[in-house]
C-alpha positions, 0 to 999 in steps of 0.5 A: 622512958625506957632505960637501956643498960650499957655494956661497954665490953659488948659495944666495944667489940661491935665497933671493933668488928665493924672496923675490922670489916672496913679495913678488910674490904678496903685493903683486900678488895673483898671478892663479891660474885665474879668481880671485886668491889673496887670496880674491876671485872674478874672472870670466874674460874674453876681449876681441877686436878687429876693424876695426869693434868690440871684443867682450868675453865673460865667464864668469859661471856662477850669475849672471843679467843682473840681477846684473851692471852694465856701464858705459863712461866715458872709454874704460874698460869696467867690469863690476861684480857679485855672486855670492851664496852659496847653500848648499843643504844646511842643518845639515851640514858641508862636506867640500869648499868650492871655489866662490867668491862675493862682489862683483867688479869688472873694468875694461878700457881700450879702445884706441879710442873706442867709439860709445856709442849702438850698444853691445849686451850679451846674457847667455846660459847664463852668458856675458855678451857685450858688442859695442862698435862703434868710432866712425867716427873710430877706424876706419881710412880709405883715402886716395886718391892722385891723380896730379899 
């Protein structure tokens, strides 16, 4: 018979870590590779910023431009859409069903004002690209120093 020394402090710490992880996953719906573990479908997005503009690229496989709506209000860019389920095989049972379907909403607060009249969006091969030029007031300005 082997005796194992009990260390209550370490055992209590392990239980606390497991409980913290459980609450975090439950209340925050932990993000797992392009989808939330709660079953919602959430597209992956990249947002880049230059001196002149923001650029958003979203992966939207299986959608077309009519399936996605883009809006900008109070410096919050919102993407809404729906990926509709299409099961090609009728009267059969699936052995594996991993693709996600359903509605999605993503919202992003932009760190500078945008010129609403110059926003451009394109949708090519399942990639949505949105170019959001910054307003002139948001762009950095050089200040000339005069000798006095």
